[in-house]
N, C-alpha and C positions, 0 to 999 in steps of 0.2 A: 518662337512664334511671336509675331508682333502683331499688335491690336490699335487701331485707329477708329475714329468716327466722323462721320459727316451730320451737317445739319438736316433735318426733316426734308426730303426732295418735294419738289413741287408736282402737282398730279400731270403736269404736262413734261416733267423731266423724262429724259431718254431711259430706256432699260439698261441696267448695268451690264458690262461686257461680261461673257461667261456662259456656261451651261447651266441651265436650270436643274437644280438639284433640291434635296431636303437636307436639313441640318438641326441637331439638337446640340445645345451648347454644354450640356451636363450639369446646368445649374437647375433647370426646369424640365420636364416631360414634354413641353411644347415643342413641335416641329416648325422650323421656319422655312421660308421659300429662301433658298440662297443661290447665288450665281458664282459658279466655280470655274476658275481660268488656270491652266496648267501652265506656267512659265518655266519651261525646261532651262532657258539660258540662266535664269537666276535661281534655279533649284528650288523653286517652291511652288506650291498651290495656292492661288490667291481665292479667297472667299470673301463674299459681300452680301449682306443680308441685312434686314431691318430687326431691329429688338423690340421691345414691348411698346417704346413710345413711338416707333415708326423711324426712328434715327438709324441711318445705315452704320452697321459695322463691318469694318473691314479687317479680315485675319490673314495671316499669311504663315502657312503651313510648310516648313521645310520638308522637301521630298523624302529626304533621310528620316524624318520623324513619322512618316506615314506608316501605319500598320493595318494589316486586317483584323476585323474583330473576331476573337476566337469563335469557332464553330460555325462562322458566317463567310466561309471562302467560296461556296459554290452555291449561289443562289441566282434564283431567276423572277423575272417581272413578267409573267405569262411565258413566251417563248424566249424572250430576251433575257440575257444574263443581267444580274446586278450585283453591286458590290457595295459592302458596308466597311468605312474605314474609320481610324482613329488617330489621335496624335499622341505618341509616346509620352509628351510631356502635359497633355491633358486627355488621360485614357477615359476618362466618361463622356468625352464628347463624340457625336456619331455623324459621319457623313455618310448619305444615301445616293448613291450614283446609278441611274438608269440608263444613261446614254452610253451606246456601246464604244463611241470613238472615246470619248473622254476616260470610259473605263479600261480600254486597251493602252490609252497614254499612261494612266497612272499606273498600270502593272508593269509598264516596260520602262518607265523613267524613275518609280520609287525603288530603292535598292533593298529596302529592309522591310518589305511587307509581311514576311514571315518571321522576322524575329520577335521574341516576346518583349513587351515594354519594360524598361528598366525598373528594377524594384526601388522604390523611394520608401524613407523611413526605416531602413534596415536596422540602423543603431537604436532607434526609439522602441522598435519591435522586440529587439533582442533584450532591451532594459526591462520592458513591460513583462517578459518571459521569464527572465532572470527575478524579477521582483515577486512573480506568482510563485515560482519554485521556492523562493526563499521563505513567503509567507505560509506555504504549505508545510515545508521543513520546521519552521517556528511552531506551527500549531501541532504537528505530530509529536516533535522530539521535545517540545518545552511545554506547551500549553497543556495537552492532553495528559502528560504524566503528571504535571503539577496538580491539576483539577482532580485527577484519579487518587492521587494520593490523599488528597484533602476529603474527598468524599468517602474515601475506605475509612478513615478515621471517625467520620462522623455517621456513617451508616450504621442504625440501630442492630443490636444483636440479633433480635428477632428477624429483622430483614435480611440480615447477612446470612444467617442460617437457613431461612427459606431459600436464599438463593443457592445455597450449597446443596440444599435437600433436592431442589429441582434439577440442578446439575447430576446430582448423584444417580437420580432415577433415569434421566436420559442415558447416561453411561452404562447403566445396568441394561437399559433397552438395547443400545446400540451394539453391545457386545454379546447380546444373547443371541442363541441359535435359532430361538423361537419368536415368532412374530408376536406372540401373545404373551409369553411368560418372560420375565427380565431375568437377567442372569442372577443366579442362585448365591445368597450370602451362605457362608461358612458358619454354622451355629453350634457345632459339637460343644456341649456345656464344658467339659474338662478342658477342652482346646480353648475355649472364650476364658476360661478361668486364667490359664496361663499367660493369654495374651494381656489381660487386664492386670495382671501382677507385673508384666513387662511395663506397661503403660505408666502404671502408678509408681513404680521405680524412677522413671525418667521424669514425671511430672514433679514427683517429689523433690528432684534435685534441681528442678527449673524454677522461674520465677512466675509461673502461670498457675492460674486456678485450677483445682482438682476437676472442674467441669469443663476446662477450655476446650478439650480434645475428646472425639468420639471417633474410636477405632473400629475399623470393620475389613473383615476379609472376605474378598469375593472368589468364587470358584472358577478361576481362569488361570491356564497355564502360561501366563505372562509374567516376565521377570520384570517388575515394575511396582511402584508406589507412588502415591501422589495426595496433596492436600487440596481441599476445596474450602470455599467460602464458609464460614461459620464453624471452623475448627474440626472438620470431618476429615480424617485420614483413612485412605483406601489402600489396604494392601491385597496385591493379588497373589492366588496360592503359588503361582510360578515362583515369585520372590521367595517364599518359606521354602519350597522344594529345591531351589538353588543355592540356599545357604548352607554352610557345612556346620555352623554354629550357632546359638540363639543370639550371640553377640552381634552377628552380621546383621540380622534383622533388627535387633535393637538400635544399631547405629544408622541403619536407614530411617527408622522411625523418628529418632533423634533429629535427624536431618529435615524432615517433613513437619516436626514440631517447631523446627526454626523458619519454616514458612508460616506455619500458623501464628507465631509470635511477631514476625514481621508483616502480617496482614497481606501477604504475597498474592494468594488467591482471589482476594476480592480486587486489589490493585490492578492485576493483571487481566482480570475479566472487564473491568471498567476500562483500562487502556485500550484492549482488545476491540471492545465495541465502538469506543471513539474513533480509534485509527481506522477501521473498516468502513465506519460511517464516512469520515473524510475523504478516504480514497475512493469510495463509491460516488461521491459528488464530483470528484475530479475526473474519474474515467468515465462515469455514466454506464449506461445499459447497452453493451455491444456484444457481438458474438464474441465468445471466448473471455470476456471481460471479468467474469467471476474468477477464473484460473488466474488471470493478472493479478487481481485485488488480493487473492489469498495467499499468492506468492510474495508480494510486496509487504502485505501485512505481516506475514510469517517472518520476512527478513527484518523489518522493523521490531518485531515484539520478541525474537529470538535475542536481541541485545538486553532487552529488560529481563529476559528469562536467565541468561547466563550471569549476568549480574546477581540475581535473586539466588541462584543455586548456589554460586561462591558466597554469599553471604548465609545460606542456610548451612553448607558446609562448614564455615566457621563457627556458627552457632552450635553445632553438634560437636565440634572440636572441644568448645568449653564446657559443653553439658555434660557429655559421656564421662571424664573424669571424676565430675561430682557424683555421679551415679556408680562410680567404682568400676567404669568400662574404659578399655583403652581406645582413644580416638583412632588407633590402628585398626580397629575393627572395621571401618569404612572400606580399607583397602583392598582386602583378599576378594571380595563380590566384585569390586571394579577391575581387578586384574583378571579375574576369569572371564568377564564379559568382555575384555579389551582383547584376550587371546582368541576367544570365539569368534567375535564379530568385528575386530579391528577399532581403530580410533576414526574420529571424523577429521579431515585435512580438507583444506583449501576452503572453497565455497562451502561446502557442506558443514564444516565448522562453525560458519557464520549462520547458517540456517538451522542448525541443531538447536535445540533449547537448553542444553546442558553444556558445560565446558568439556574439555576433552578430558577422558579417563584416564590417561596417562598423567595430566597435571594433578587431578584430584586424588591418585594415589599417591604421588609425590607429597602433596600437602598434609595428607592423613598420615603419612609415615614421619614426615617432620613434625606433626602436632603429637605424634606418639613417644618421640624421643624424650620429651620431659616428663612423661607420664610414669609414676612410682608401681611398677608391677605388684610390689607388696601389697598395694592398697586396691587392687581389683578383688572383685567377687564374682563368682558366677551369677548371671543375670536370671537364670532359671537352673533348677535341678534337672538331672539327666531325664527323671519322669515327665516333668513340666514341659521340657523341651520334646520329647516323644508325642505329648499330649497336644502341644500346638502344631507339631508336624501332620497331626492327623484331624485337625479342626475342620476340615471340609468332609470327613467321613461320616 
C-alpha cells in the first residue's frame, strides 16, 4: 500500500476523480469523505481523501489485499447493497462503498475478498503465551511450595490444631449418613486403652513429644488412615478390620506419624489452597471450569503427595525397629489391597496421591531384611488386640 499527500486544495479546485465513499483510517473513529477509483490495469484501488488539516492523502490499495470485513458481507443501504472493505496490511481501516457499480467492480476484480487477513505478530504472541505459561508454572511448582513450607513451619500450634479440628469435623460430617449427626467416633474404653498403648509405644521410639499426636478411630468400613494438621491421626474402622495382626495397624500409624513429623498435612493444605487459587485466576469462571480446576489441581498436588508418602514410608521403616516392630509389617496389608484392587498404572498413577502399592511392598520387604527378628516384641497382647478390634462396639 502506497501513501502520498498533496497540499491543501483551493476552494475552486476540481473534485478528485473517483466515486464518493466513506473511509475510516483506523487511527481515529472519524469518517472521511473519500474518492475511490478502481484501476484494474494497475491492480489497485486508489483512494483520495482529506486528512485533519485538509491536506489530501492518496492511498493505493492493491486489489489482492482487499478483504470483506468479517460479518459485513451482505449489507444494504436502503434497498441498495453496500460493502465494507478493509486492507489486509491495515486491517483497522474501513472503506464504505454504497455505489453499486463500484461495488460490483470490486467484487469482480478483487480475488481475495473472502480470505482471512494474514496473522501478524505470531512469533511475539507465542512468546507471550510461553512466558505466561512459564510464569504460572514457576508460581505453582516453585513459589507456592516454598511459601507453603515456610508458613507451615511458622504457623502457631494453636492455629494448626484449629485447622485440623475444623477439617476433622468436616470429614465426619461428609462421611456421615445423617444430615445432622456426624460420623461416630469409636470410644469403647478398653479398645481406646489398647490404641493408646500402641500410640505410646510408637511415640516413645520417636523424637516427637508425647502430646504431638492425637489418635482417633472413626466408625467407617473404609480401609484408610490419614493425618490432619495439628497432629491428629484418624484411623477408619475398616483398616482395623482388614488387618490380620496389630503390627499391621501399628505400621500404618507409624507411617502417619511420619506425616505429622514432616508437617505434611499443613504444608499440603496450604499448597492446595494456593494452587487452586492460582488456577482459578487463570481459568476464570466458566461452565465446567470447576472440574478442570480440580483435575489440574489434583495432578499438581499428586506429585507432592507421592513424595510425602514415600518419605513417610521411610520414616516408618526407621521408627518401627526402634519400637521392636519389623518394617515388613507395612507389606501384608498393601499386598492384600493390591490383590483385591490392583495397582495404579499410567495416568492413574500420576493422579494417585500414593505411590504404587507394589513399590511400597518392595521397599517394606527391603527394610525388613536388616531387622533383627530377635529384637521384636508383640505390640499388643492377644487380649489387647481383641479389644482394639472391638473399639467401635
